[in-house]
Residue, then its C-alpha position, 0 to 999 in steps of 0.5 A: m229516840a225521838v231525835w233520831n226519828k225526826s232526823t230520819i224524817y228530814w233525811v227522807t223528805g230531802l231525798v224525795l224532794a231531790f228525786m222530784v227535782g231531778l225528774a222535773f229537770l229530765n222532763g224539761c230536757k226531753r221537751e227541748q228535743p223535738g220528737p219524730e213528728e216535730s222534726a219531720s214537720p217543715a218550718a213555717g214558710t218552707a215549701t214542701p215538694v209535691d209529686a216530684p218526677r222520678d223519671p229523669i226523661a219525664a223531668a227533661r220533657g217537663l223542662f223543654g216541652e214536647s212536640n205539640t202533636s204526636l205522630q200517632k195523633a196525626i195518624d188518628e186524625a187523618k181523614t183523606w190519607g192513611p199510613t202505609f209501609d209500616p215495616w219501613r218506619g224508622k229505617i234509613a231511607p234507601d238512596f236514589t239519584l234522579t234528574d228533574i224536568d229542568g235537568n237538575v240532579h237530586t240525590l236523596s242522601g244529599y238532603r241530610g239535615r233537613n226533612v224530605l217529602v217524597v211525593f208520588w203523583a200523576t197529572w191525571i189523578g184527581a187527588s193528585k191535582l187537589e194535592v198540588p196547590e197544598l204543596v205549592e203553598l207549603r213550599k212558600s211557607v217553609g224554607q228550603d233549608k228545612l224541607t225538600i219536596l220531590a215530586l215523582s211521577r211515572e209520566d213523560a218528562a215533557l208532559l210533566k214540564n208542561y203541567a208544572g208550568k201551567n200550574g205553578l209548581n214551585y218544587p222539583v218534579l221528576s219523571i221516573a218513567g223507565a227508572t229503577l228505584p229500590s224498595p219501598y219506592a218501587d213498591v208504590q201502587d197507589v197515588p198520591s203516596a208520600f214518604f216523610i224522611d227526617p233530617e237523619g235520613r230515616i223514614k218517619l212515615a209513609t202515607t197513601g191518599m191526598l195530603l192537605r197542608s195541615d196534615i203535612g205540618k202535623i206529621l213534620d212537627a210530630s215526634 
């Protein structure tokens, strides 16, 4: 009876020790496998992306940059002019064909692929006179392959030619006295006024009031 009890004790003790060894082994295996928090943590020295752009358009703008000046900002900063003919913005500019004071024929659609500035002016209006030197300097600084300037006036061609010669106008001047133009050009009431037409032939912006060269540059560069 005593021998049986002693053997039983050895047997039970062995089972307990085996059970404890098994638990220790299983616990060690679990510790080798990273938990959810450990697996989610980046390795040392690995950069974590921050605020990655979700919008592909925004990402593209980030890569290629944006225009320095928005069109609305140019309008908001205007001091001597304001926007007009807003319903025409973004629409294809109606075509016209006119002859300048030197006998050269100009068709608006023939200037696709470059910006076009169509200016309505008059030799006897003070704001137009102040605008002329700005346009002359603009013509000197921007190549004709990038920008065409057409100055339209309802005055007589001979009078315009005399004024252009005396004041060194270096861009086409056209008399529209007696000419029939489509809207919105036919609807211009105030001078100076202007139409900015983009390389695709769309009206980017129409303005009324005197434009400085800096203003023109902002509008041309704006998106």
